BABAKOL-490747 format. One line per 10 residues: number of its first residue (from 0); for each residue x, y, z of C-alpha. Coordinates in nm, 4 decimals, decimal comma. Example, Ala and Ser with C-alpha at 12.3 -4.5 7.8 and 13.67 -1.06 7.14 Angstrom:
2
0) 1,2300:-0,4500:0,7800 ~ 1,3670:-0,1060:0,7140
END
This chain:
366
0) -1,9527:-1,4692:1,7461 ~ -1,6771:-1,3843:1,9711 ~ -1,8483:-1,0142:2,0840 ~ -2,0081:-1,1354:2,3964 ~ -1,7812:-1,3324:2,5154 ~ -1,5348:-1,0614:2,4827 ~ -1,7095:-0,8226:2,5859 ~ -1,7549:-0,5888:2,2867 ~ -1,9832:-0,3739:2,1206 ~ -1,8498:-0,4587:1,7288
10) -1,5122:-0,6579:1,6017 ~ -1,2271:-0,4229:1,6586 ~ -1,0318:-0,5638:1,3938 ~ -1,2319:-0,5139:1,0641 ~ -1,0157:-0,5493:0,7662 ~ -1,1962:-0,2629:0,5957 ~ -1,0369:0,0611:0,6636 ~ -1,2232:0,3145:0,9325 ~ -1,0974:0,6158:1,0311 ~ -1,3342:0,5600:1,3400
20) -1,0589:0,2869:1,4243 ~ -0,7823:0,5201:1,3052 ~ -0,5036:0,5427:1,5571 ~ -0,2953:0,8375:1,5665 ~ 0,0572:0,7502:1,6018 ~ 0,3925:0,9457:1,5318 ~ 0,4115:0,8328:1,2254 ~ 0,0802:0,8209:1,1324 ~ -0,0159:1,1348:1,2184 ~ 0,2545:1,2846:1,0402
30) 0,1570:1,1215:0,7854 ~ -0,1977:1,2809:0,7871 ~ -0,0846:1,6209:0,8505 ~ 0,1903:1,6352:0,6045 ~ -0,1178:1,5845:0,3009 ~ -0,3500:1,8262:0,4314 ~ -0,1048:2,0763:0,4940 ~ 0,0249:2,0338:0,1470 ~ -0,3694:1,9585:-0,0218 ~ -0,4603:2,2891:0,2712
40) -0,1983:2,4757:0,0866 ~ -0,2112:2,4126:-0,2830 ~ 0,1598:2,2941:-0,2508 ~ 0,0521:2,0674:-0,6177 ~ 0,1989:1,7352:-0,5695 ~ 0,2394:1,5090:-0,2367 ~ 0,3381:1,1242:-0,2127 ~ 0,3085:0,9040:0,0567 ~ 0,4521:0,5285:0,0635 ~ 0,4316:0,2686:0,2391
50) 0,4682:-0,1476:0,3136 ~ 0,1523:-0,3237:0,1732 ~ -0,0930:-0,3088:0,4684 ~ 0,0949:0,0084:0,6770 ~ -0,2555:0,1977:0,7232 ~ -0,1975:0,4364:0,3892 ~ -0,5931:0,3731:0,2980 ~ -0,6904:0,4604:0,6364 ~ -0,4571:0,7312:0,6152 ~ -0,6659:0,8947:0,2691
60) -0,9962:0,7729:0,5116 ~ -0,9393:0,9668:0,7636 ~ -0,7911:1,2844:0,5606 ~ -1,1347:1,2393:0,3639 ~ -1,2894:1,3643:0,6935 ~ -1,0999:1,6276:0,8142 ~ -1,1096:1,7732:0,5070 ~ -1,3689:2,0979:0,4506 ~ -1,6623:2,1453:0,2302 ~ -1,4795:2,3604:0,0380
70) -1,2519:2,0434:-0,1517 ~ -1,3620:1,8226:-0,3602 ~ -1,1750:1,4666:-0,4431 ~ -1,1592:1,2377:-0,6764 ~ -1,0197:0,9163:-0,5692 ~ -0,9031:0,6274:-0,8529 ~ -0,7927:0,2944:-0,6918 ~ -0,7544:0,1092:-1,0459 ~ -0,4830:0,2402:-1,1132 ~ -0,4349:-0,0219:-1,5139
80) -0,5190:0,2471:-1,6971 ~ -0,3988:0,4113:-1,9944 ~ -0,3490:0,8048:-1,9965 ~ -0,6885:0,9093:-2,1717 ~ -0,8794:0,6879:-1,8936 ~ -0,6261:0,8652:-1,6138 ~ -0,8608:1,1948:-1,7376 ~ -1,1948:1,0404:-1,7923 ~ -1,1975:0,8671:-1,4238 ~ -1,0480:1,1767:-1,2346
90) -1,3884:1,3566:-1,4888 ~ -1,6785:1,0951:-1,3886 ~ -1,5717:1,0795:-0,9884 ~ -1,5466:1,4777:-1,0007 ~ -1,9057:1,5010:-1,1812 ~ -1,7597:1,6902:-1,4063 ~ -2,0447:1,6918:-1,7684 ~ -1,7052:1,6055:-2,0158 ~ -1,7937:1,5711:-2,3940 ~ -1,6665:1,2933:-2,5425
100) -1,3234:1,3651:-2,6965 ~ -0,9913:1,3176:-2,7615 ~ -0,7079:1,3438:-2,4651 ~ -0,6592:1,7445:-2,5432 ~ -1,0032:1,7724:-2,5419 ~ -1,0704:1,5671:-2,2233 ~ -0,7972:1,8010:-2,0513 ~ -0,9650:2,0696:-2,1763 ~ -1,2931:2,0391:-2,0629 ~ -1,1037:1,8856:-1,6802
110) -0,8965:2,2715:-1,7398 ~ -1,1996:2,4803:-1,7297 ~ -1,3690:2,2426:-1,4416 ~ -1,0635:2,3597:-1,2452 ~ -1,0077:2,7658:-1,2904 ~ -1,4650:2,7664:-1,2610 ~ -1,3832:2,5735:-0,8914 ~ -1,0658:2,8117:-0,7706 ~ -1,2846:3,1008:-0,9121 ~ -1,5787:2,9974:-0,6681
120) -1,2569:2,8955:-0,3962 ~ -1,3298:2,5646:-0,4146 ~ -0,9794:2,2784:-0,3338 ~ -1,0047:1,9683:-0,5789 ~ -0,7657:1,7152:-0,5488 ~ -0,7210:1,4008:-0,7278 ~ -0,6193:1,0737:-0,4806 ~ -0,4439:0,8233:-0,6621 ~ -0,3908:0,4671:-0,4626 ~ -0,2114:0,2185:-0,5115
130) -0,0432:0,4207:-0,7753 ~ 0,2961:0,1678:-0,7925 ~ 0,0979:-0,0199:-1,0408 ~ 0,0640:0,3038:-1,2984 ~ 0,2472:0,3340:-1,6184 ~ 0,5360:0,5256:-1,7056 ~ 0,2800:0,6787:-1,9609 ~ -0,0126:0,7377:-1,7127 ~ 0,2560:0,9199:-1,4638 ~ 0,3935:1,1229:-1,7190
140) 0,0149:1,1966:-1,7575 ~ 0,0093:1,2829:-1,3866 ~ 0,2727:1,4945:-1,4286 ~ 0,0917:1,7202:-1,7156 ~ -0,2128:1,7092:-1,4672 ~ -0,0094:1,9035:-1,2228 ~ 0,1480:2,1196:-1,4650 ~ -0,2566:2,2692:-1,4551 ~ -0,2293:2,6344:-1,2511 ~ -0,2461:2,9666:-1,2240
150) 0,0700:3,2103:-1,1895 ~ -0,0309:3,2006:-0,8320 ~ -0,1627:2,8783:-0,7293 ~ -0,2369:2,4939:-0,8177 ~ -0,5553:2,4062:-1,0362 ~ -0,5430:2,0445:-0,8605 ~ -0,3429:1,9020:-0,5804 ~ -0,2793:1,5740:-0,6087 ~ -0,1502:1,2791:-0,3956 ~ 0,0393:0,9174:-0,4823
160) -0,0215:0,6658:-0,2423 ~ 0,1653:0,3979:-0,3338 ~ 0,4225:0,0671:-0,1487 ~ 0,7911:0,1221:-0,1533 ~ 0,8653:0,0277:-0,5806 ~ 0,6659:0,3721:-0,6029 ~ 1,0192:0,5490:-0,4563 ~ 1,2578:0,3326:-0,6276 ~ 1,0192:0,4101:-0,9776 ~ 1,0489:0,8040:-0,9224
170) 1,3959:0,7689:-0,8754 ~ 1,4603:0,6095:-1,2238 ~ 1,5585:0,8940:-1,4820 ~ 1,3143:0,8578:-1,6795 ~ 1,0952:1,0329:-1,3929 ~ 1,3213:1,3200:-1,3161 ~ 1,0559:1,6009:-1,4346 ~ 0,7880:1,4227:-1,2243 ~ 1,0217:1,3998:-0,9501 ~ 1,1391:1,7478:-0,9345
180) 0,7055:1,8229:-0,8746 ~ 0,7230:1,6321:-0,5919 ~ 0,6435:1,9248:-0,2763 ~ 0,5809:1,6615:-0,0082 ~ 0,6941:1,3177:0,0257 ~ 0,6138:1,0983:0,3605 ~ 0,6950:0,7287:0,3819 ~ 0,4699:0,5648:0,6532 ~ 0,7020:0,2840:0,8403 ~ 0,5590:0,0418:1,0046
190) 0,4344:0,0539:1,3804 ~ 0,7056:-0,0331:1,6497 ~ 0,6113:-0,2360:1,9795 ~ 0,5094:0,0449:2,1830 ~ 0,2816:0,1177:1,9122 ~ 0,1696:-0,2093:1,8474 ~ 0,0334:-0,2620:2,1398 ~ -0,0837:0,0817:2,2042 ~ -0,3272:0,0433:1,8377 ~ -0,4609:-0,2908:2,0176
200) -0,5512:-0,0979:2,3120 ~ -0,7067:0,1859:2,0912 ~ -0,9137:-0,0123:1,9103 ~ -1,0535:-0,2341:2,1584 ~ -1,1006:0,0018:2,3322 ~ -1,3430:0,1641:2,0030 ~ -1,5310:-0,1685:2,0325 ~ -1,6119:-0,1555:2,4035 ~ -1,3272:-0,3500:2,5253 ~ -0,9863:-0,3470:2,6919
210) -0,6455:-0,4498:2,6372 ~ -0,5682:-0,6716:2,9016 ~ -0,8675:-0,8399:2,9476 ~ -0,8567:-1,0043:2,6172 ~ -0,4924:-1,0181:2,5040 ~ -0,1797:-1,1598:2,7603 ~ 0,1470:-0,9324:2,7640 ~ 0,3206:-1,2078:2,5820 ~ 0,0439:-1,2306:2,3236 ~ 0,1163:-0,8653:2,2285
220) 0,4592:-0,9487:2,1931 ~ 0,3636:-1,2239:1,9564 ~ 0,1471:-1,0350:1,7643 ~ 0,4436:-0,7471:1,7277 ~ 0,6853:-1,0552:1,5785 ~ 0,4566:-1,1901:1,2919 ~ 0,3269:-0,8397:1,1721 ~ 0,6466:-0,6370:1,2139 ~ 0,3981:-0,3592:1,2943 ~ 0,2238:-0,3483:1,0183
230) -0,1546:-0,2670:1,0777 ~ -0,3032:-0,5018:0,8621 ~ -0,1270:-0,8089:1,0018 ~ -0,1913:-0,6792:1,3301 ~ -0,6023:-0,6858:1,2722 ~ -0,5091:-1,0394:1,0438 ~ -0,3610:-1,1971:1,3699 ~ -0,6168:-1,0516:1,6749 ~ -0,8992:-1,1360:1,4307 ~ -0,8091:-1,4543:1,3837
240) -0,6956:-1,4983:1,7519 ~ -1,0619:-1,3546:1,8611 ~ -1,2435:-1,6391:1,7009 ~ -0,9433:-1,8895:1,8082 ~ -0,9866:-1,7963:2,2070 ~ -1,3988:-1,7943:2,2038 ~ -1,3472:-2,1790:2,0362 ~ -1,1782:-2,2904:2,3043 ~ -1,3550:-2,0275:2,5811 ~ -0,9611:-1,9059:2,6887
250) -0,9071:-1,5286:2,7818 ~ -0,7324:-1,3204:2,8178 ~ -0,5348:-1,5341:2,4822 ~ -0,2704:-1,6177:2,5499 ~ 0,0794:-1,6560:2,4231 ~ 0,0930:-1,9972:2,2636 ~ -0,3021:-1,9595:2,1165 ~ -0,1561:-1,6234:1,9309 ~ 0,1647:-1,8074:1,8033 ~ -0,0317:-2,0827:1,6524
260) -0,2945:-1,8490:1,5029 ~ -0,0150:-1,6439:1,3386 ~ 0,2183:-1,8548:1,1588 ~ -0,0843:-2,0434:1,0371 ~ -0,2586:-1,6624:0,9009 ~ 0,0600:-1,5494:0,7575 ~ 0,1161:-1,8550:0,5452 ~ -0,2233:-1,9367:0,4598 ~ -0,2095:-1,5825:0,3544 ~ 0,0973:-1,5323:0,1786
270) 0,1363:-1,1890:0,2573 ~ 0,4996:-1,2632:0,3348 ~ 0,7483:-1,4756:0,1776 ~ 0,9177:-1,6960:0,4821 ~ 1,2639:-1,6987:0,4225 ~ 1,2600:-2,0872:0,6434 ~ 1,4284:-2,1924:0,9720 ~ 1,7816:-2,2146:0,8687 ~ 1,7660:-2,5336:0,8712 ~ 1,6823:-2,4995:1,2473
280) 2,0105:-2,3306:1,3680 ~ 1,9124:-1,9969:1,2441 ~ 2,1746:-1,9694:0,9808 ~ 2,1410:-1,7796:0,6224 ~ 1,9865:-1,9667:0,3807 ~ 2,0552:-1,9802:0,0232 ~ 1,7020:-1,9019:-0,1754 ~ 1,6436:-1,8929:-0,5844 ~ 1,3607:-1,6796:-0,7133 ~ 1,3169:-1,8037:-1,0588
290) 1,0545:-1,6078:-1,3330 ~ 0,9979:-1,7884:-1,6418 ~ 0,9030:-1,5627:-1,8352 ~ 1,1168:-1,6069:-2,2031 ~ 0,9956:-1,3261:-2,3901 ~ 1,0738:-1,0175:-2,0889 ~ 1,4235:-0,8095:-2,2115 ~ 1,5199:-0,7662:-1,8564 ~ 1,3999:-0,8647:-1,4770 ~ 1,4528:-0,7870:-1,1670
300) 1,3802:-0,8493:-0,7747 ~ 1,3490:-0,5997:-0,4855 ~ 1,1799:-0,6521:-0,1876 ~ 1,2766:-0,5292:0,2492 ~ 1,6112:-0,7871:0,2428 ~ 1,7641:-0,5320:-0,0497 ~ 1,6183:-0,1890:0,0874 ~ 1,3906:-0,2014:-0,2198 ~ 1,7109:-0,2290:-0,4632 ~ 1,6406:-0,3964:-0,7695
310) 1,8760:-0,6464:-0,8343 ~ 1,8455:-0,8080:-1,1623 ~ 1,7926:-1,1588:-1,2956 ~ 1,9725:-1,3059:-1,5337 ~ 1,8706:-1,5933:-1,8090 ~ 1,9499:-1,9688:-1,7684 ~ 2,0019:-2,1687:-2,0579 ~ 1,6350:-2,2673:-2,0598 ~ 1,4794:-1,8910:-2,0823 ~ 1,4013:-1,8962:-1,7316
320) 1,5259:-1,5781:-1,5222 ~ 1,7295:-1,6506:-1,1759 ~ 1,8552:-1,4792:-0,8875 ~ 1,9976:-1,6593:-0,5438 ~ 1,9898:-1,4617:-0,2740 ~ 2,1481:-1,4745:0,0231 ~ 1,8860:-1,4359:0,3857 ~ 1,8270:-1,4918:0,7076 ~ 1,5428:-1,6211:0,8352 ~ 1,2598:-1,3931:0,8577
330) 0,9289:-1,3011:0,6525 ~ 1,0102:-1,1217:0,3230 ~ 0,7869:-0,8993:0,1611 ~ 0,9247:-0,8801:-0,2561 ~ 0,8056:-0,7562:-0,6768 ~ 0,9158:-0,8258:-0,9240 ~ 1,0365:-0,5178:-1,1661 ~ 0,9846:-0,6585:-1,5875 ~ 1,0756:-0,4371:-1,8441 ~ 1,0762:-0,1004:-1,6044
340) 0,6815:-0,2531:-1,4982 ~ 0,6636:-0,3388:-1,1056 ~ 0,4731:-0,6490:-1,0238 ~ 0,3490:-0,8650:-0,7092 ~ 0,2692:-1,2389:-0,7478 ~ -0,0485:-1,1965:-0,7875 ~ -0,0096:-0,9325:-1,0726 ~ 0,2871:-1,1260:-1,2363 ~ -0,0084:-1,4167:-1,2938 ~ -0,2895:-1,2201:-1,3988
350) -0,1718:-0,9647:-1,6484 ~ 0,2428:-1,0635:-1,7649 ~ 0,0549:-1,4285:-1,9459 ~ -0,0965:-1,1969:-2,1626 ~ 0,2061:-1,0196:-2,2241 ~ 0,4550:-1,2097:-2,2455 ~ 0,2866:-1,5406:-2,3937 ~ 0,3203:-1,7525:-2,0821 ~ 0,0262:-1,9226:-1,9459 ~ 0,2162:-2,0938:-1,6550
360) 0,4622:-1,8108:-1,4820 ~ 0,6234:-2,0173:-1,2567 ~ 0,7377:-1,8737:-0,9736 ~ 1,0157:-2,0549:-0,7906 ~ 1,1047:-2,0093:-0,4511 ~ 1,3390:-2,2568:-0,3131
END
């Protein structure tokens, strides 16, 4: 629709991860190099974390294109699974013929396959995306898989990709044994202002255009302020800004249009929590977080406003879990920790009602 108007050969800000558009910022290049080194040197266990939309999946896709033909890999993206399902999915994604049976029998067949691949000088990699959603039992199974080894080498290399709460979970005493097996850990930080501009320039260049002909310098600054350097949000804002610029027959796209697009897009997608404008004076406001989970035993909240440290909620007389938090004006990401499991708002609505017996889970931010 807008490609001809802006002189582009394709959509530069497609939301689908595409390794052709991989922007090798220092942060993303370090993450890619770190996990590549860990795999090729058979270090065994690697963890890559980052905010929602920070580019973890793109790093994963780019990594797959970088691995040679002597590397076989399995990717697990559905992480709401049992330990046995984890083994089955690994066998199936590796295309290993297996005989159904107990978990122990399945692990034995996987171990036999891994030993055969090592003898043939193949490296086998298991990548798990959205690993923060794995249950404690599934994480323990991952730990047990990391024990599959010879006297000299790991039989399988494991890479966990997850959101910041994965890092918090791995710090708990219950997962100390798993934490001790991590050979390499890397946290993918958001882009800074300069990298955001270079990211936009790179993607527009791959699509056959130039940044300066499409966005003004002031518009680029607005993209950064609203996205806070998170690649997925940059893509989301820029894609809608291109549509808006085409509709308004204007180029380069000005600051005002991007600000309007960014504000409406961020709120519409509900990717970030907007703390408000402090009543117009830029001051700190008190926000009340509430969860109606009457059968839960422990509820906490963590977000970038807490440094992802879990803060406990208290149950009031009506059985509703609540906590007041002072926040400066801004947009924040957050998750809830319910009886040892992390949930975002979507997961709260989809999964918790089945377990905790309430059909109308209410999340209130006032």
